[in-house]
MARTOR-260028 format. One record per residue: x, z, y of N, C-alpha, C, O, CB in turn; residue in three letters. Coordinates in steps of 0.02 Angstrom, whole numbers, padded with zeros to 5 digits, always signed. Glycine has a CB too. Example, Ala and Ser with C-alpha at 12.3 -4.5 7.8 and 13.67 -1.06 7.14 Angstrom:
<recs>
+00660+00390-00284+00615+00390-00225+00660+00390-00165+00712+00423-00166+00565+00452-00224ala;+00642+00354-00112+00684+00357-00053+00645+00394+00002+00670+00402+00057+00704+00286-00030ser;
</recs>
This chain:
<recs>
+00042+00000-00059+00000+00000+00000+00044+00000+00062+00093+00038+00066-00048+00061+00000met;+00028-00042+00110+00068-00048+00170+00063+00015+00213+00012+00049+00212+00048-00108+00211lys;+00117+00029+00250+00116+00085+00296+00076+00065+00358+00104+00033+00403+00188+00108+00315lys;+00014+00082+00362-00028+00064+00419-00036+00122+00466-00040+00113+00527-00096+00040+00395leu;-00038+00182+00440-00046+00241+00482+00000+00296+00456+00025+00293+00400-00119+00265+00483thr;+00010+00345+00498+00048+00405+00479+00008+00465+00499-00009+00473+00557+00119+00406+00512leu;-00008+00507+00450-00051+00564+00467-00022+00630+00447-00050+00682+00463-00117+00555+00435ser;+00035+00629+00411+00061+00693+00388+00136+00691+00394+00167+00645+00369+00040+00707+00315leu;+00166+00741+00427+00238+00742+00435+00268+00806+00407+00239+00860+00414+00256+00734+00507ile;+00327+00799+00375+00362+00857+00349+00405+00891+00402+00419+00951+00396+00406+00837+00291leu;+00424+00855+00453+00466+00884+00505+00441+00859+00572+00422+00801+00579+00541+00867+00496ala;+00440+00903+00621+00414+00884+00686+00467+00850+00729+00453+00821+00781+00388+00944+00722leu;+00529+00853+00705+00583+00819+00740+00614+00768+00694+00630+00786+00637+00636+00869+00766leu;+00622+00707+00715+00651+00656+00672+00686+00604+00714+00657+00578+00762+00597+00623+00627ser;+00749+00589+00697+00787+00539+00735+00755+00471+00727+00737+00451+00672+00860+00537+00711ile;+00747+00437+00782+00719+00369+00780+00644+00366+00786+00617+00311+00790+00740+00336+00718gly;+00609+00422+00787+00536+00422+00792+00516+00455+00858+00543+00507+00875+00503+00458+00732cys;+00470+00425+00893+00443+00455+00953+00370+00470+00940+00333+00426+00918+00452+00409+01014gln;+00349+00530+00954+00281+00548+00938+00257+00602+00985+00297+00638+01015+00275+00571+00866lys;+00191+00608+00991+00160+00661+01029+00117+00701+00981+00072+00673+00949+00118+00633+01088thr;+00128+00765+00976+00090+00806+00930+00067+00870+00963+00102+00897+01006+00131+00821+00867thr;+00011+00893+00942-00012+00960+00958-00019+00996+00892-00060+00977+00850-00079+00959+01000thr;+00019+01049+00883+00017+01086+00820-00017+01152+00831+00003+01192+00874+00088+01096+00792val;-00068+01164+00791-00103+01228+00792-00088+01263+00727-00098+01235+00674-00179+01218+00803thr;-00066+01326+00732-00054+01366+00672-00093+01430+00679-00094+01462+00732+00022+01379+00662gln;-00124+01450+00625-00162+01512+00628-00154+01551+00564-00151+01522+00509-00235+01498+00642ser;-00150+01616+00570-00145+01660+00512-00213+01693+00500-00243+01719+00547-00090+01713+00522ala;-00236+01692+00440-00300+01721+00421-00287+01775+00369-00249+01765+00322-00349+01667+00395leu;-00320+01832+00377-00316+01887+00328-00248+01921+00327-00238+01967+00288-00331+01861+00260asn;-00201+01901+00369-00138+01937+00377-00124+01941+00451-00152+01903+00491-00080+01902+00338thr;-00081+01987+00469-00066+01995+00540-00005+01956+00562+00012+01957+00621-00056+02066+00555gly;+00028+01921+00516+00092+01893+00536+00106+01824+00507+00164+01802+00508+00145+01939+00516ser;+00056+01790+00482+00067+01720+00466+00085+01706+00394+00061+01739+00348+00119+01695+00508gly;+00128+01657+00386+00143+01627+00321+00171+01676+00271+00209+01722+00289+00190+01570+00330cys;+00152+01667+00209+00175+01710+00155+00237+01681+00122+00245+01620+00121+00119+01721+00103leu;+00279+01724+00095+00342+01701+00066+00356+01739+00002+00337+01797-00005+00400+01709+00116ile;+00391+01707-00045+00410+01740-00107+00485+01732-00119+00520+01699-00082+00371+01712-00165gly;+00507+01764-00173+00578+01761-00191+00584+01774-00266+00547+01815-00294+00620+01813-00151arg;+00630+01739-00298+00646+01752-00368+00702+01804-00372+00750+01802-00332+00667+01686-00403trp;+00696+01849-00419+00752+01895-00432+00812+01854-00456+00805+01810-00498+00731+01949-00485asn;+00871+01870-00430+00930+01831-00447+00945+01832-00522+00978+01786-00547+00990+01858-00410asn;+00922+01883-00557+00934+01886-00629+00896+01831-00667+00913+01816-00724+00914+01954-00656ser;+00845+01801-00635+00806+01748-00667+00836+01679-00655+00813+01630-00683+00734+01749-00641lys;+00887+01675-00614+00918+01611-00597+00971+01591-00648+01003+01634-00677+00949+01614-00527leu;+00980+01526-00660+00943+01469-00631+00874+01461-00663+00865+01478-00722+00983+01405-00639pro;+00827+01435-00626+00759+01426-00649+00753+01362-00690+00777+01309-00670+00710+01424-00590leu;+00720+01368-00747+00714+01311-00792+00652+01270-00772+00597+01282-00797+00708+01335-00866asn;+00663+01223-00728+00609+01180-00703+00608+01117-00745+00657+01081-00749+00619+01164-00628leu;+00551+01102-00776+00544+01043-00818+00507+00989-00780+00482+01000-00725+00506+01061-00884thr;+00504+00929-00809+00465+00876-00780+00413+00853-00830+00426+00851-00891+00509+00817-00757ile;+00355+00835-00805+00300+00814-00847+00319+00752-00887+00357+00710-00863+00239+00799-00804ser;+00294+00746-00949+00307+00685-00989+00279+00622-00956+00296+00567-00976+00277+00693-01058pro;+00237+00630-00905+00211+00572-00868+00264+00540-00824+00255+00483-00802+00151+00593-00826glu;+00320+00576-00811+00378+00544-00779+00419+00512-00835+00461+00546-00866+00420+00596-00738phe;+00409+00449-00848+00438+00416-00907+00502+00378-00891+00540+00361-00936+00388+00370-00938val;+00515+00365-00828+00571+00324-00808+00632+00368-00795+00625+00420-00762+00553+00283-00745asp;+00690+00349-00820+00751+00387-00807+00769+00388-00733+00801+00435-00709+00810+00358-00847asn;+00748+00336-00695+00759+00336-00623+00720+00393-00591+00744+00426-00546+00738+00269-00592val;+00658+00404-00615+00618+00460-00589+00655+00526-00599+00661+00565-00552+00550+00462-00624asp;+00679+00537-00660+00713+00599-00676+00776+00608-00634+00788+00663-00607+00732+00602-00750lys;+00815+00555-00627+00876+00559-00587+00861+00576-00515+00895+00618-00485+00915+00494-00592thr;+00811+00543-00486+00793+00556-00416+00772+00629-00406+00790+00659-00356+00738+00509-00394asn;+00732+00656-00452+00710+00725-00445+00767+00774-00456+00770+00826-00423+00653+00740-00495leu;+00813+00758-00502+00872+00800-00512+00914+00804-00448+00942+00856-00431+00914+00774-00570gln;+00919+00747-00414+00958+00746-00352+00927+00791-00298+00963+00818-00257+00964+00675-00326gln;+00861+00798-00298+00829+00843-00251+00846+00916-00267+00859+00956-00223+00753+00832-00250met;+00845+00933-00332+00865+01001-00352+00937+01014-00334+00955+01070-00315+00854+01011-00428ala;+00980+00963-00340+01051+00971-00324+01061+00987-00250+01108+01023-00233+01090+00908-00341ala;+01017+00963-00206+01022+00980-00136+01016+01055-00125+01055+01085-00088+00967+00944-00096gln;+00967+01086-00158+00958+01159-00152+01014+01196-00188+01040+01246-00162+00890+01180-00180trp;+01034+01173-00247+01088+01206-00284+01153+01206-00245+01187+01257-00240+01098+01173-00351asn;+01170+01148-00217+01235+01142-00182+01239+01187-00121+01294+01203-00098+01245+01070-00162asn;+01182+01207-00094+01183+01250-00035+01207+01320-00050+01230+01355-00005+01114+01252-00004ala;+01200+01342-00112+01215+01412-00128+01260+01423-00188+01286+01478-00197+01151+01449-00140val;+01270+01373-00230+01302+01385-00295+01372+01413-00289+01392+01455-00330+01304+01321-00333ser;+01411+01390-00239+01480+01414-00233+01482+01488-00218+01523+01524-00247+01516+01376-00178ala;+01438+01513-00174+01437+01583-00156+01399+01626-00207+01416+01683-00219+01407+01592-00087gln;+01346+01596-00236+01305+01634-00283+01335+01636-00352+01321+01682-00391+01236+01603-00286leu;+01377+01587-00368+01408+01585-00434+01364+01554-00487+01382+01553-00546+01426+01654-00455gly;+01307+01527-00468+01263+01492-00514+01213+01451-00473+01206+01460-00413+01226+01541-00561lys;+01178+01406-00507+01128+01365-00475+01063+01403-00467+01051+01454-00499+01117+01302-00514asn;+01020+01377-00422+00952+01402-00416+00906+01373-00468+00862+01407-00495+00925+01387-00346leu;+00916+01308-00483+00874+01271-00530+00919+01239-00582+00971+01211-00564+00831+01218-00493ile;+00900+01242-00645+00937+01208-00698+00943+01134-00681+00894+01100-00666+00903+01217-00768val;+01005+01109-00682+01017+01042-00655+00992+00985-00699+00976+00932-00673+01090+01034-00643ser;+00989+00995-00764+00967+00942-00809+00896+00957-00833+00887+00994-00881+01016+00935-00869asn;+00847+00928-00799+00777+00942-00815+00760+00922-00887+00776+00866-00909+00730+00906-00766phe;+00728+00967-00923+00699+00950-00987+00630+00921-00975+00601+00929-00922+00696+01011-01034ala;+00603+00887-01025+00535+00862-01021+00487+00916-01044+00496+00946-01097+00526+00798-01064thr;+00436+00929-01004+00387+00981-01020+00349+00964-01084+00339+00905-01100+00339+00991-00962ser;+00328+01015-01119+00284+01007-01177+00212+00995-01156+00170+00979-01198+00288+01068-01222asn;+00198+01003-01092+00130+00998-01067+00123+00943-01015+00168+00933-00974+00108+01065-01037phe;+00069+00908-01017+00050+00863-00962+00009+00903-00913+00002+00964-00920+00011+00800-00988ala;-00019+00871-00863-00056+00908-00813-00121+00935-00841-00149+00909-00890-00070+00863-00753ser;-00145+00989-00810-00205+01023-00832-00265+01005-00788-00257+00974-00735-00195+01099-00832tyr;-00324+01026-00810-00385+01010-00773-00397+01059-00716-00431+01041-00668-00444+01011-00820ala;-00370+01119-00719-00380+01169-00667-00314+01201-00648-00268+01203-00689-00430+01223-00689ser;-00309+01226-00587-00247+01256-00564-00229+01319-00603-00170+01333-00613-00252+01273-00490thr;-00279+01357-00624-00266+01420-00659-00230+01409-00725-00195+01454-00749-00331+01457-00671ser;-00239+01351-00756-00208+01338-00821-00132+01329-00817-00098+01330-00868-00239+01276-00851gln;-00107+01319-00756-00035+01307-00750+00007+01370-00759+00068+01366-00763-00021+01278-00682tyr;-00025+01427-00762+00012+01490-00774+00026+01494-00849-00006+01532-00885-00028+01552-00749asp;+00074+01454-00872+00088+01448-00943+00161+01465-00956+00192+01501-00917+00072+01377-00968asp;+00188+01440-01011+00256+01459-01031+00310+01414-01000+00369+01426-01011+00262+01457-01105ser;+00290+01363-00963+00339+01318-00932+00324+01307-00859+00266+01303-00838+00340+01251-00969glu;+00377+01304-00819+00371+01285-00749+00389+01211-00743+00440+01190-00771+00416+01330-00703met;+00349+01174-00706+00362+01102-00706+00345+01067-00641+00315+01096-00596+00326+01071-00760gly;+00365+01003-00639+00343+00956-00588+00295+00909-00624+00314+00876-00672+00404+00916-00555ile;+00233+00906-00601+00180+00871-00637+00148+00818-00594+00145+00823-00532+00128+00919-00661tyr;+00122+00766-00627+00077+00718-00597+00006+00737-00619-00006+00749-00678+00094+00644-00618lys;-00040+00741-00571-00109+00754-00589-00151+00692-00573-00153+00669-00516-00137+00816-00550ser;-00184+00666-00624-00227+00608-00616-00301+00628-00612-00344+00585-00608-00217+00559-00672tyr;-00315+00693-00613-00384+00716-00608-00396+00759-00546-00453+00762-00521-00403+00756-00669ser;-00345+00790-00521-00345+00835-00463-00393+00893-00474-00420+00901-00528-00363+00797-00399trp;-00404+00934-00421-00436+00999-00432-00492+01011-00382-00488+00990-00324-00384+01055-00427phe;-00544+01044-00404-00602+01056-00361-00587+01105-00305-00621+01104-00254-00660+01082-00402ser;-00536+01147-00314-00520+01198-00263-00463+01176-00217-00438+01216-00178-00501+01262-00297asn;-00442+01112-00221-00389+01086-00178-00414+01022-00145-00447+00981-00177-00324+01074-00219val;-00396+01013-00082-00418+00954-00045-00394+00889-00077-00338+00886-00102-00395+00958+00027ser;-00437+00838-00076-00416+00772-00100-00367+00740-00053-00336+00689-00070-00478+00727-00108ser;-00358+00768+00007-00308+00744+00055-00239+00772+00042-00191+00754+00076-00330+00760+00125asn;-00232+00817-00006-00167+00848-00021-00124+00800-00061-00144+00777-00115-00176+00914-00059ala;-00066+00784-00035-00018+00744-00072+00010+00783-00131+00021+00755-00185+00039+00721-00026leu;+00021+00846-00121+00051+00889-00172+00037+00962-00156+00020+00979-00099+00128+00877-00178ala;+00043+01003-00206+00040+01075-00197+00097+01108-00235+00121+01082-00285-00028+01104-00219ile;+00117+01166-00211+00156+01212-00251+00113+01273-00263+00088+01304-00217+00224+01231-00215thr;+00105+01290-00326+00067+01349-00345+00116+01401-00372+00159+01385-00413+00011+01332-00397gln;+00109+01463-00350+00156+01515-00372+00118+01578-00393+00062+01590-00370+00206+01532-00317phe;+00149+01616-00436+00121+01678-00462+00175+01733-00455+00234+01720-00465+00099+01671-00536phe;+00153+01793-00437+00201+01847-00430+00168+01912-00412+00107+01919-00416+00253+01830-00378gly;+00209+01960-00392+00186+02028-00378+00211+02049-00309+00270+02039-00293+00209+02077-00432thr;+00168+02077-00268+00188+02103-00204+00237+02161-00214+00224+02206-00253+00127+02126-00162val;+00292+02158-00179+00342+02211-00185+00376+02220-00118+00368+02179-00073+00394+02195-00240thr;+00414+02273-00110+00452+02286-00049+00523+02306-00068+00535+02335-00121+00418+02341-00006thr;+00569+02291-00022+00638+02312-00032+00673+02312+00036+00653+02275+00080+00676+02266-00083ser;+00727+02352+00044+00764+02352+00107+00791+02283+00122+00817+02248+00078+00822+02403+00103pro;+00785+02262+00184+00810+02197+00206+00760+02141+00195+00757+02095+00236+00872+02181+00170gly;+00721+02144+00141+00672+02092+00127+00603+02111+00150+00561+02068+00161+00671+02077+00054leu;+00590+02175+00158+00523+02197+00178+00473+02185+00122+00489+02195+00063+00501+02160+00241gly;+00413+02164+00140+00360+02151+00091+00360+02077+00074+00358+02034+00118+00291+02172+00118ser;+00363+02061+00010+00366+01992-00012+00337+01986-00082+00321+02036-00114+00438+01965-00010tyr;+00330+01923-00105+00305+01910-00172+00365+01901-00219+00405+01855-00211+00259+01848-00173ile;+00369+01945-00268+00420+01939-00320+00394+01887-00370+00350+01901-00410+00434+02009-00355asp;+00423+01827-00367+00396+01771-00404+00411+01777-00479+00465+01800-00499+00425+01706-00377leu;+00363+01755-00520+00374+01753-00592+00358+01685-00622+00379+01670-00678+00331+01805-00627arg;+00320+01642-00585+00303+01575-00610+00283+01531-00552+00254+01555-00503+00245+01580-00663his;+00299+01467-00557+00278+01419-00505+00280+01349-00534+00316+01335-00582+00324+01425-00443ala;+00241+01305-00504+00239+01235-00524+00228+01191-00462+00199+01213-00413+00182+01222-00575asp;+00253+01130-00465+00244+01079-00414+00198+01026-00444+00212+00999-00498+00312+01049-00389ile;+00143+01010-00409+00094+00964-00436+00079+00910-00385+00060+00925-00328+00029+01001-00456ile;+00088+00847-00404+00079+00789-00360+00011+00757-00373-00011+00751-00431+00135+00738-00371leu;-00022+00736-00320-00090+00709-00324-00088+00634-00338-00091+00593-00292-00129+00724-00259asn;-00083+00616-00402-00082+00546-00422-00152+00517-00430-00160+00457-00438-00043+00537-00486tyr;-00203+00559-00427-00271+00532-00429-00285+00493-00365-00312+00437-00367-00323+00589-00437arg;-00267+00522-00308-00284+00492-00244-00227+00453-00212-00240+00414-00166-00306+00545-00197asp;-00165+00462-00235-00108+00431-00201-00061+00393-00246-00005+00378-00226-00070+00484-00165phe;-00082+00376-00307-00036+00341-00352-00013+00274-00322+00044+00254-00334-00070+00329-00419ser;-00056+00241-00284-00037+00177-00253+00003+00186-00189+00028+00137-00161-00098+00136-00239ser;+00009+00247-00165+00046+00262-00103+00115+00291-00116+00157+00291-00072+00006+00310-00060asp;+00127+00316-00176+00189+00350-00192+00243+00300-00215+00228+00252-00250+00177+00402-00247phe;+00304+00312-00194+00362+00275-00219+00416+00324-00241+00427+00375-00208+00388+00226-00165thr;+00450+00307-00296+00506+00348-00318+00573+00320-00295+00624+00354-00299+00506+00353-00394met;+00573+00258-00269+00635+00224-00254+00640+00203-00181+00678+00158-00165+00642+00164-00298thr;+00602+00235-00137+00606+00224-00065+00591+00151-00047+00626+00122-00005+00675+00243-00039asp;+00541+00122-00078+00521+00054-00061+00481+00054+00004+00438+00098+00014+00480+00022-00119glu;+00494+00006+00047+00467+00007+00114+00391-00003+00116+00359+00017+00165+00500-00046+00156ala;+00362-00033+00065+00291-00049+00067+00246+00008+00043+00187-00003+00032+00278-00110+00026asn;+00274+00067+00034+00235+00124+00012+00237+00179+00065+00283+00183+00106+00262+00151-00055tyr;+00186+00221+00064+00178+00270+00117+00220+00333+00108+00246+00360+00156+00106+00290+00122asp;+00228+00357+00045+00256+00423+00034+00310+00421-00020+00299+00399-00077+00201+00473+00013tyr;+00369+00443-00002+00426+00446-00047+00422+00510-00088+00427+00565-00061+00493+00443-00007asp;+00414+00503-00154+00404+00561-00197+00463+00610-00196+00452+00670-00190+00391+00539-00269val;+00526+00587-00200+00582+00635-00195+00581+00674-00130+00599+00733-00130+00647+00599-00202pro;+00562+00643-00074+00556+00679-00011+00504+00734-00016+00516+00791+00005+00538+00631+00046thr;+00446+00718-00045+00394+00768-00054+00418+00824-00100+00406+00883-00086+00330+00736-00082val;+00452+00806-00154+00474+00856-00203+00529+00900-00173+00531+00960-00188+00500+00822-00266val;+00574+00872-00132+00624+00913-00099+00591+00968-00058+00612+01026-00060+00669+00870-00053leu;+00539+00950-00021+00500+00999+00017+00466+01050-00029+00470+01110-00017+00447+00964+00060his;+00434+01026-00081+00398+01071-00127+00446+01117-00164+00427+01173-00181+00356+01030-00176glu;+00506+01094-00179+00556+01138-00210+00573+01196-00164+00589+01251-00188+00619+01099-00228met;+00571+01184-00099+00581+01240-00053+00528+01293-00062+00544+01352-00063+00580+01215+00019gly;+00464+01272-00069+00411+01320-00083+00421+01352-00151+00412+01413-00159+00343+01286-00081his;+00440+01312-00201+00454+01337-00268+00506+01394-00267+00501+01441-00305+00479+01280-00314phe;+00554+01388-00223+00607+01439-00216+00586+01496-00170+00622+01546-00165+00670+01407-00191leu;+00529+01489-00136+00503+01544-00096+00502+01533-00022+00481+01578+00015+00542+01603-00109gly;+00522+01474+00002+00525+01463+00074+00456+01447+00102+00413+01418+00069+00572+01406+00089leu;+00447+01465+00165+00386+01449+00202+00396+01385+00243+00450+01356+00243+00367+01507+00249cys;+00343+01364+00276+00349+01310+00324+00386+01333+00386+00383+01391+00405+00279+01282+00342his;+00421+01287+00417+00458+01300+00479+00451+01241+00525+00472+01186+00507+00533+01316+00464lys;+00422+01250+00583+00402+01193+00625+00442+01184+00689+00436+01132+00721+00332+01200+00642asn;+00482+01233+00709+00514+01226+00775+00589+01212+00770+00624+01218+00820+00502+01288+00815asn;+00613+01194+00711+00682+01171+00702+00681+01112+00654+00631+01101+00619+00728+01228+00676val;+00735+01073+00652+00741+01019+00604+00749+01050+00534+00797+01085+00521+00801+00972+00621ser;+00702+01035+00490+00701+01066+00424+00658+01024+00377+00609+00995+00398+00674+01139+00428ser;+00677+01022+00313+00634+00990+00264+00572+01032+00251+00526+01009+00217+00673+00978+00199val;+00571+01093+00277+00514+01137+00269+00465+01133+00327+00419+01174+00332+00537+01208+00261met;+00473+01083+00371+00420+01069+00419+00356+01054+00381+00358+01029+00325+00440+01011+00466gly;+00300+01068+00412+00236+01065+00376+00208+00996+00367+00157+00988+00334+00185+01106+00412ala;+00240+00944+00394+00209+00879+00395+00258+00823+00377+00316+00825+00396+00180+00865+00463tyr;+00234+00774+00340+00275+00718+00317+00285+00668+00374+00238+00650+00409+00242+00683+00256tyr;+00348+00646+00383+00359+00594+00433+00392+00532+00404+00370+00476+00418+00401+00621+00490ile;+00443+00539+00365+00476+00481+00334+00521+00505+00278+00527+00565+00265+00516+00440+00386asn;+00554+00458+00245+00598+00475+00190+00656+00518+00214+00691+00501+00262+00625+00412+00156thr;+00666+00575+00180+00722+00619+00195+00740+00657+00132+00702+00700+00111+00706+00668+00254asn;+00796+00642+00102+00816+00672+00039+00875+00719+00045+00911+00731-00003+00832+00618-00011arg;+00886+00745+00105+00942+00790+00117+00919+00851+00156+00874+00847+00198+00999+00754+00155ser;+00949+00909+00141+00933+00970+00178+00964+00968+00247+01016+00937+00258+00958+01031+00140leu;+00932+01001+00295+00959+01012+00361+01000+01076+00361+00998+01115+00313+00903+01016+00414tyr;+01038+01087+00414+01078+01147+00419+01035+01210+00414+01055+01259+00382+01118+01147+00485asp;+00976+01208+00446+00932+01266+00442+00913+01282+00371+00913+01341+00351+00870+01254+00484tyr;+00897+01231+00331+00876+01242+00262+00932+01275+00221+00920+01320+00182+00856+01176+00229asp;+00993+01252+00232+01051+01280+00197+01061+01353+00217+01078+01396+00175+01114+01240+00211lys;+01052+01367+00282+01061+01436+00305+01009+01482+00275+01026+01536+00252+01057+01438+00381lys;+00945+01461+00276+00892+01506+00256+00893+01519+00181+00877+01574+00160+00825+01479+00276ile;+00912+01469+00141+00915+01480+00069+00974+01526+00052+00970+01565+00004+00921+01413+00031ile;+01027+01522+00091+01083+01569+00082+01062+01639+00102+01080+01688+00068+01144+01547+00123lys;+01024+01644+00157+01001+01710+00178+00961+01744+00123+00970+01803+00110+00959+01705+00242asp;+00917+01706+00091+00872+01736+00040+00910+01754-00023+00901+01809-00049+00817+01687+00023ile;+00953+01709-00049+00981+01720-00115+01054+01743-00116+01077+01769-00166+00977+01657-00153tyr;+01090+01735-00060+01159+01758-00058+01165+01820-00014+01197+01868-00034+01204+01702-00031val;+01135+01818+00046+01143+01873+00093+01090+01927+00087+01099+01982+00114+01143+01846+00162asn;+01035+01912+00053+00984+01963+00042+00942+01980+00103+00919+02036+00111+01015+02026+00017gly;+00933+01931+00148+00890+01941+00206+00844+01881+00213+00859+01828+00186+00932+01952+00271val;+00789+01889+00249+00744+01832+00259+00726+01826+00332+00670+01804+00348+00681+01840+00216ile;+00769+01845+00376+00755+01839+00448+00749+01766+00468+00783+01723+00441+00809+01874+00489ser;+00706+01753+00516+00702+01687+00546+00657+01637+00510+00657+01579+00529+00768+01660+00550gly;+00620+01658+00459+00577+01611+00424+00520+01586+00467+00497+01530+00458+00551+01642+00361leu;+00497+01627+00513+00451+01604+00565+00480+01629+00630+00521+01674+00631+00377+01631+00554glu;+00458+01599+00685+00495+01605+00747+00507+01677+00770+00562+01693+00791+00459+01569+00800ser;+00456+01719+00767+00466+01787+00791+00424+01837+00752+00407+01890+00778+00450+01792+00865asn;+00408+01821+00691+00367+01864+00650+00401+01877+00583+00444+01838+00562+00297+01834+00640lys;+00381+01931+00550+00402+01943+00482+00357+01900+00437+00303+01922+00418+00399+02019+00462asn;+00380+01839+00422+00336+01789+00393+00309+01807+00324+00259+01779+00302+00372+01724+00388ala;+00342+01854+00290+00321+01869+00222+00278+01932+00218+00261+01954+00163+00381+01876+00178asn;+00261+01961+00275+00222+02023+00274+00155+02013+00240+00122+01963+00252+00212+02050+00345ala;+00136+02059+00197+00073+02055+00160+00031+02116+00174+00057+02171+00184+00086+02047+00085leu;-00034+02106+00173-00078+02164+00180-00094+02197+00114-00116+02254+00113-00143+02143+00214thr;-00082+02162+00059-00095+02191-00007-00041+02243-00024+00017+02234-00004-00096+02136-00061ser;-00059+02297-00058-00010+02348-00075+00038+02325-00129+00022+02280-00167-00045+02412-00098pro;+00098+02355-00132+00146+02338-00185+00114+02345-00254+00074+02391-00266+00208+02383-00180pro;+00132+02299-00297+00103+02299-00364+00045+02251-00373+00024+02239-00429+00082+02367-00382gly;+00019+02224-00317-00037+02178-00321-00015+02111-00350+00034+02082-00327-00069+02168-00252thr;-00050+02087-00401-00036+02021-00429-00068+01967-00385-00125+01974-00363-00064+02016-00502glu;-00030+01915-00371-00055+01862-00327-00043+01794-00357+00004+01783-00395-00021+01867-00259val;-00089+01747-00340-00080+01676-00355-00087+01640-00289-00139+01645-00256-00133+01651-00408arg;-00037+01602-00270-00037+01567-00207-00034+01492-00216-00003+01467-00263+00019+01590-00164gly;-00066+01456-00170-00064+01383-00169-00048+01360-00098-00080+01382-00051-00132+01352-00194val;+00002+01317-00091+00020+01288-00027+00009+01213-00031+00039+01179-00072+00094+01304-00007ile;-00034+01187+00012-00050+01116+00012-00005+01078+00061+00016+01104+00112-00123+01105+00029glu;+00008+01015+00044+00040+00968+00090-00009+00910+00097-00013+00868+00051+00111+00944+00064leu;-00046+00906+00152-00101+00858+00159-00081+00796+00199-00037+00799+00242-00160+00892+00191arg;-00114+00741+00184-00102+00679+00221-00135+00679+00289-00115+00640+00333-00127+00620+00181lys;-00185+00722+00300-00220+00721+00364-00191+00770+00414-00221+00781+00467-00292+00738+00353asp;-00132+00798+00399-00099+00843+00446-00128+00912+00449-00112+00950+00495-00102+00814+00513gly;-00170+00930+00401-00203+00995+00400-00183+01031+00335-00210+01016+00282-00281+00989+00405his;-00135+01077+00340-00106+01109+00282-00137+01178+00272-00140+01218+00319-00030+01114+00289cys;-00159+01192+00211-00192+01255+00195-00150+01295+00145-00124+01267+00096-00263+01243+00168ile;-00145+01360+00157-00115+01406+00109-00169+01454+00085-00207+01480+00125-00054+01444+00141his;-00171+01466+00020-00219+01515-00006-00182+01567-00049-00132+01552-00080-00274+01481-00047thr;-00209+01627-00048-00186+01680-00092-00247+01707-00129-00296+01728-00098-00148+01737-00052ile;-00243+01707-00195-00299+01731-00236-00366+01699-00215-00418+01731-00212-00305+01807-00232asn;-00361+01633-00201-00422+01595-00185-00446+01600-00114-00495+01567-00096-00475+01616-00229gly;-00413+01639-00071-00433+01647-00001-00383+01614+00045-00322+01621+00036-00441+01721+00016lys;-00409+01577+00095-00365+01546+00143-00331+01599+00186-00365+01641+00216-00404+01496+00187lys;-00264+01596+00190-00228+01645+00229-00188+01614+00286-00165+01649+00331-00182+01684+00185val;-00179+01548+00284-00137+01517+00335-00152+01443+00337-00169+01413+00286-00061+01529+00320tyr;-00147+01412+00396-00156+01340+00401-00116+01311+00459-00102+01345+00508-00230+01323+00410glu;-00098+01248+00452-00065+01209+00505-00109+01149+00519-00133+01117+00472+00008+01188+00484his;-00119+01133+00581-00158+01074+00600-00118+01034+00651-00096+01062+00702-00228+01094+00629ile;-00108+00971+00638-00074+00928+00686-00125+00881+00717-00165+00851+00681-00015+00888+00652val;-00123+00874+00784-00171+00833+00820-00133+00786+00866-00074+00796+00881-00220+00877+00860lys;-00167+00734+00887-00140+00687+00937-00074+00657+00916-00028+00649+00957-00133+00721+01004asn;-00068+00641+00852-00006+00615+00826+00002+00541+00842-00043+00501+00829-00001+00627+00752leu;+00060+00523+00872+00076+00454+00884+00146+00441+00861+00191+00483+00869+00067+00436+00960lys;+00157+00381+00833+00223+00363+00811+00238+00291+00831+00197+00246+00822+00230+00372+00735arg;+00298+00280+00859+00318+00212+00877+00369+00186+00827+00393+00129+00833+00348+00210+00949asn;
</recs>
């Protein structure tokens, strides 16, 4: 499908693009905005598999290269990778409901049926499971135990490209690089150059300096300062020990929704978007 319009951007700043945007962000059910999680270092590297629906070795190689971006940011100082570098093929294909993904494997999946509780405008979601906990330096956060990245092939199979072909709207490795950030616990970040910006703008398969810094802060330095501009972005109203299931959407219409236990807790809305 030809690139006729652009409605969703991953970063609000991009070299070579001129645009006018109005971004509205609102926090619901929390006092401080976006929610964040973290994996215990003892669980690293994470064994992330790929769905058997990714049948092409080019697909696998491209997705491995996205994991390598995150690994290379911390492996020298951490002494190990964040994600197992050689993806195995999952024993499971995509499920009919989001709740079924809490299984024995974490994966990157194609969904050809999509979900009643997720917008049809969502290009992809990251769904995570964990427990609210607190610790010095990290404050209140979600101690992650399971997560999956799910791509919406029901509505966007004709728009997705794995090889950066110009006649397609959305580069899958670019989307997965962003979703891997959520998989590792990062929130959206809109006021600096980052792959964790809430909106898709164009192909970008490399981390920015900010992304490298923040992933080091979380897994090497043991702090999470700066994830949102002036708030403790991971603060939760639920007490420690609460089990949570979170979903973060990446939508084509510029309206990104985050839910925790089925309730909307955060959203990003982009308006008046123009691109030359």
